[in-house]
C-alpha positions in Angstrom: -52.6 -46.2 -53.6 -49.2 -47.9 -53.0 -49.7 -50.6 -55.6 -49.3 -51.6 -59.2 -52.4 -50.9 -61.2 -53.4 -52.3 -64.6 -56.2 -51.4 -67.0 -57.1 -53.6 -70.0 -59.7 -51.7 -72.1 -61.3 -53.1 -75.3 -63.3 -51.5 -78.1 -63.5 -48.2 -79.9 -62.1 -45.2 -77.9 -60.2 -47.7 -75.7 -57.1 -45.6 -75.5 -58.7 -42.3 -74.7 -61.1 -44.1 -72.2 -58.1 -45.8 -70.5 -56.4 -42.4 -70.2 -59.4 -40.9 -68.6 -59.7 -43.8 -66.2 -56.0 -43.5 -65.2 -56.5 -39.8 -64.6 -59.4 -40.5 -62.4 -57.4 -42.9 -60.3 -54.7 -40.3 -59.9 -57.2 -37.7 -58.9 -58.7 -39.9 -56.2 -55.4 -40.9 -54.8 -54.3 -37.2 -54.4 -57.7 -36.5 -52.8 -58.0 -39.4 -50.4 -54.4 -40.4 -49.4 -54.4 -40.2 -45.6 -50.6 -40.2 -45.6 -50.3 -37.0 -47.7 -50.4 -33.7 -45.9 -52.0 -31.8 -48.8 -54.8 -34.3 -49.5 -58.4 -33.7 -48.4 -58.1 -36.5 -45.8 -54.6 -35.4 -44.7 -55.8 -31.9 -44.0 -58.9 -33.1 -42.1 -56.7 -35.4 -40.0 -54.2 -32.6 -39.2 -56.9 -30.0 -38.3 -59.5 -32.4 -36.8 -62.2 -31.1 -39.0 -62.9 -30.0 -42.6 -65.2 -30.3 -45.5 -65.3 -33.5 -47.6 -65.7 -33.4 -51.4 -68.5 -35.4 -53.1 -66.2 -38.4 -53.3 -65.3 -38.1 -49.6 -69.0 -37.8 -48.7 -69.8 -40.9 -50.7 -67.0 -42.8 -49.0 -67.9 -41.6 -45.5 -71.5 -42.7 -46.0 -70.5 -46.2 -47.2 -67.9 -46.5 -44.4 -70.7 -45.7 -41.9 -73.0 -48.4 -43.4 -70.2 -51.0 -43.4 -69.3 -50.0 -39.8 -72.8 -50.7 -38.7 -73.2 -53.9 -40.7 -70.0 -55.5 -39.6 -70.4 -54.5 -35.9 -67.5 -52.1 -36.1 -65.0 -54.4 -37.7 -64.8 -52.2 -40.7 -63.7 -48.9 -39.2 -62.0 -45.9 -41.0 -61.0 -44.4 -37.6 -58.5 -47.3 -36.8 -55.8 -45.2 -38.6 -54.0 -44.1 -35.4 -53.5 -47.8 -34.4 -52.2 -48.7 -37.9 -49.8 -45.8 -37.6 -48.5 -47.1 -34.2 -47.5 -50.4 -35.8 -45.5 -48.5 -38.5 -47.6 -49.7 -41.4 -47.9 -46.1 -42.7 -44.3 -45.0 -42.2 -42.9 -48.5 -42.8 -40.9 -48.1 -39.6 -42.3 -51.3 -38.1 -42.5 -52.0 -34.4 -44.7 -53.7 -31.8 -46.4 -51.0 -29.7 -46.6 -51.2 -25.9 -49.9 -52.1 -24.3 -50.2 -48.5 -23.0 -49.7 -47.1 -26.4 -52.3 -49.4 -27.9 -54.8 -48.5 -25.1 -54.4 -44.8 -25.8 -54.7 -45.3 -29.5 -57.8 -47.5 -29.1 -59.5 -44.6 -27.2 -59.5 -42.7 -30.6 -61.1 -45.5 -32.5 -64.8 -45.9 -33.4 -66.9 -44.3 -36.1 -69.7 -43.8 -33.5 -67.4 -41.5 -31.6 -67.0 -39.0 -34.5 -68.2 -35.7 -33.2 -70.2 -34.6 -36.3 -70.7 -35.4 -40.0 -73.2 -33.7 -42.2 -73.7 -35.8 -45.4 -75.3 -32.8 -47.2 -72.6 -30.2 -46.7 -69.7 -32.7 -46.2 -68.6 -31.0 -43.0 -66.8 -33.4 -40.7 -65.5 -32.9 -37.2 -63.5 -35.8 -35.8 -63.5 -34.6 -32.2 -60.6 -35.1 -29.8 -56.9 -34.6 -30.5 -55.3 -37.5 -32.4 -58.4 -38.8 -34.1 -57.8 -39.6 -37.8 -59.6 -41.4 -40.6 -58.4 -43.4 -43.6 -60.5 -44.6 -46.5 -57.8 -47.0 -47.6 -60.0 -50.0 -46.8 -62.5 -49.1 -49.5 -60.7 -46.5 -51.7 -59.5 -49.0 -54.3 -63.0 -50.5 -54.6 -64.5 -47.0 -55.0 -61.8 -46.1 -57.6 -62.6 -49.2 -59.6 -66.3 -48.4 -59.5 -65.5 -44.8 -60.7 -63.4 -46.2 -63.5 -66.2 -48.5 -64.7 -68.6 -45.5 -64.8 -66.1 -43.5 -66.9 -65.5 -46.4 -69.3 -69.2 -47.0 -69.7 -69.7 -43.3 -70.5 -67.1 -43.7 -73.3 -69.0 -46.6 -74.7 -66.7 -49.3 -73.4 -68.4 -52.7 -72.8 -65.3 -54.8 -72.1 -62.5 -54.0 -69.6 -60.6 -55.5 -66.7 -59.4 -53.2 -63.9 -56.7 -54.5 -61.5 -55.9 -52.1 -58.7 -53.3 -54.2 -56.8 -55.5 -57.3 -56.2 -58.8 -55.4 -56.4 -60.1 -56.7 -59.7 -63.2 -55.4 -61.4 -64.5 -56.9 -64.6 -66.6 -54.7 -66.8 -68.8 -56.9 -69.1 -67.2 -59.9 -70.6 -64.1 -60.5 -72.7 -64.3 -59.2 -76.3 -65.3 -62.6 -77.5 -68.2 -62.8 -75.1 -66.7 -65.3 -72.7 -66.2 -64.7 -69.0 -63.1 -63.2 -67.5 -61.0 -65.7 -65.6 -59.5 -64.1 -62.5 -56.9 -66.0 -60.4 -56.8 -65.8 -56.6 -53.3 -65.6 -55.3 -51.9 -68.4 -53.2 -50.3 -66.9 -50.1 -47.7 -69.7 -50.2 -46.8 -68.9 -53.8 -46.9 -71.2 -56.8 -50.2 -71.8 -58.6 -53.4 -69.9 -57.8 -55.7 -71.0 -55.0 -58.3 -71.1 -57.8 -59.9 -69.2 -60.7 -63.2 -67.3 -60.7 -65.0 -67.0 -64.0 -67.2 -63.9 -64.1 -68.8 -61.0 -66.0 -69.6 -57.6 -64.4 -68.1 -58.6 -61.0 -65.5 -57.4 -58.6 -63.1 -60.0 -57.2 -61.3 -58.6 -54.2 -58.8 -60.5 -51.9 -57.4 -59.6 -48.5 -54.8 -61.5 -46.6 -52.1 -61.0 -43.9 -49.4 -61.9 -46.4 -49.8 -58.6 -48.3 -47.9 -56.4 -45.8 -46.2 -57.7 -42.7 -43.1 -57.6 -40.6 -41.3 -60.0 -38.2 -40.1 -59.2 -34.7 -38.7 -61.6 -32.1 -39.7 -64.6 -34.3 -43.3 -63.5 -34.6 -45.0 -62.2 -37.8 -47.3 -59.2 -37.6 -49.6 -58.3 -40.6 -51.3 -55.1 -41.4 -55.0 -56.1 -41.0 -55.7 -54.7 -37.5 -58.6 -55.8 -35.4 -60.2 -52.6 -34.1 -61.4 -54.4 -31.0 -57.9 -55.3 -29.8 -55.5 -53.0 -31.7 -53.5 -56.1 -32.8 -53.3 -57.8 -36.2 -56.3 -60.1 -36.5 -55.8 -63.7 -35.5 -58.9 -65.2 -36.9 -57.7 -68.5 -38.3 -58.1 -67.2 -41.9 -55.2 -66.6 -44.2 -57.0 -65.2 -47.2 -60.5 -63.9 -48.0 -61.9 -63.2 -51.5 -65.2 -61.5 -52.0 -67.1 -61.8 -55.4 -69.9 -59.3 -56.0 -71.2 -56.7 -58.4 -70.2 -53.9 -56.0 -66.5 -53.2 -56.0 -66.6 -51.0 -52.9 -68.6 -53.6 -50.9 -66.1 -56.3 -52.0 -63.2 -54.1 -50.8 -64.7 -53.4 -47.4 -66.0 -57.0 -46.8 -62.8 -58.7 -47.7 -61.1 -57.0 -44.8 -64.0 -57.3 -42.4 -64.5 -61.1 -43.0 -60.8 -61.7 -42.6 -61.1 -60.2 -39.1 -64.3 -62.1 -38.3 -62.9 -65.6 -38.9 -64.5 -68.7 -40.4 -67.6 -69.2 -38.3 -68.7 -65.6 -38.1 -67.9 -65.0 -41.8 -70.1 -67.9 -42.8 -72.9 -66.7 -40.7 -72.5 -63.2 -42.1 -72.7 -64.6 -45.7 -75.7 -66.8 -45.0 -77.6 -63.7 -44.0 -76.6 -61.9 -47.2 -76.3 -64.6 -49.9 -78.0 -62.3 -52.5 -75.3 -59.7 -52.1 -71.9 -61.5 -52.3 -70.0 -64.8 -52.5 -66.7 -65.6 -50.9 -63.6 -67.9 -51.0 -61.9 -68.5 -47.6 -58.5 -70.1 -47.0 -58.0 -71.2 -43.4 -54.8 -71.4 -41.5 -55.0 -75.2 -41.5 -55.2 -75.2 -45.3 -58.9 -75.7 -46.0 -60.4 -73.9 -49.0 -64.1 -72.9 -48.4 -66.2 -71.6 -51.2 -69.8 -70.2 -50.9 -72.5 -72.0 -52.9 -73.1 -69.2 -55.4 -69.6 -69.8 -56.9 -70.0 -73.6 -57.3 -70.3 -73.3 -61.1 -67.8 -70.5 -61.6 -64.9 -71.4 -59.3 -62.2 -74.1 -60.1 -59.2 -75.2 -58.1 -56.7 -78.0 -58.0 -57.2 -78.0 -54.2 -59.9 -79.9 -52.4 -62.9 -77.5 -52.0 -65.5 -77.4 -49.2 -68.8 -75.9 -50.5 -70.6 -73.6 -48.0 -74.3 -74.1 -48.4 -77.0 -71.5 -47.6 
């Protein structure tokens, strides 16, 4: 998953449970890594078709729901465009307009030729079409880890998959976990979220980027344009009980920008909360976090 991962597991059977959780993360990475030729996703991308495992089926279903809900802003088929920019090979470059137009012709979950959620059979359709579950894979992995830990009787754990943080239960003393939100400028945290049984997932253009001719290009691609999103947001944090949802929405709302993200939240206040950092330095926090989020910065509360 191209990141540092940390598991903090408390209670009886903690060590064996943590070993099982780590093994599950490794299994999922080998299965879902779009950049690996021998992975399930890698083989499907190379051949244009194939059969997804139960994990792949679950992710494909969730990806389809997120695609519809976000108006196509969450799109697992944007992979060919991401490749063009070099964010996969790390050979970074700015593609030509012609290259981007050709790649954008391959994008759109609604253009996938066939997907049978019962058998898992998937046909991408058209040479060059590819998928990548990277936008929700860490959230899915964190949910799977929580399931495994619960099955082992664990009631207190903190899973950190490179900024995708999932809290299982509370701390051993019963108090809430305190999860810091990274400041893109460095230094102290933007703020701290206190929570139990919640995922706290942050996306930002500062995570992966390169510079060319004095301009910075980050890895969060807007599937409508093929370019890195320029939404006026620098960082988006989603807080919800569903780690996969948090993973997908953190990217999608980053692309949306402030006004659309707020509208989107107001239509779904029972499903998630959010912390937005704008390019002009404003920190916006949704109403559901008013008693659980603290910051040394001025905070604007977003009301329902």
